[in-house]
C-alpha positions as CSV (number, residue, x, y, z in Angstrom):
1,M,5.7,22.9,5.9
2,T,8.9,23.7,4.3
3,T,11.5,23.0,7.0
4,E,14.2,20.5,6.2
5,N,12.8,17.8,8.5
6,S,9.2,18.0,7.2
7,F,7.3,15.9,4.7
8,T,7.0,17.8,1.3
9,H,3.7,16.0,0.5
10,L,2.0,17.4,3.6
11,D,0.7,21.0,3.9
12,D,0.7,23.1,7.1
13,K,-2.5,21.4,8.2
14,G,-1.1,17.9,7.7
15,Q,-3.2,17.2,4.6
16,A,-1.6,15.2,1.7
17,H,-1.1,16.8,-1.7
18,M,0.8,15.9,-4.9
19,V,4.4,16.8,-5.2
20,D,6.2,17.6,-8.4
21,V,9.1,15.1,-8.7
22,T,10.0,16.0,-12.3
23,D,13.5,17.3,-11.4
24,R,14.4,14.6,-8.9
25,D,17.2,12.1,-9.6
26,V,16.1,8.5,-10.4
27,S,16.6,6.2,-7.5
28,I,16.1,2.4,-7.1
29,R,14.3,1.4,-4.0
30,T,13.1,-1.9,-2.6
31,A,10.7,-2.7,0.2
32,T,9.5,-5.8,2.0
33,A,6.2,-6.0,3.7
34,S,4.6,-8.7,5.8
35,G,1.3,-9.1,7.6
36,W,-1.3,-11.4,9.0
37,V,-4.8,-12.0,7.9
38,K,-7.1,-13.8,10.3
39,L,-9.7,-15.9,8.5
40,S,-12.3,-18.5,9.6
41,S,-11.7,-22.1,8.6
42,T,-14.7,-21.7,6.2
43,V,-13.1,-18.8,4.3
44,V,-9.7,-20.6,4.2
45,E,-11.3,-23.6,2.6
46,L,-13.1,-21.5,0.0
47,L,-9.8,-19.8,-0.9
48,R,-8.1,-23.2,-1.2
49,E,-10.8,-24.7,-3.4
50,G,-11.3,-21.6,-5.5
51,G,-14.9,-21.4,-4.3
52,V,-15.2,-17.6,-4.2
53,P,-17.6,-16.4,-6.8
54,K,-15.5,-13.3,-7.7
55,G,-12.4,-15.4,-8.4
56,D,-8.9,-15.4,-6.9
57,V,-9.3,-12.8,-4.1
58,L,-5.6,-13.0,-3.2
59,A,-4.4,-12.1,-6.7
60,T,-5.7,-8.6,-6.6
């Protein structure tokens, strides 16, 4: 896939591969993401109280 409108990180079978970006100009980009997580009231309470044995699950 080398046409101008193709993704450089996808091969002709659509498989992803690493791309050498050494010679590209530095650019500053920002992004905003949002989403929803549906949880039971039991899980919400555990998160609020810090009652999950593995620690803060939302921090990682």
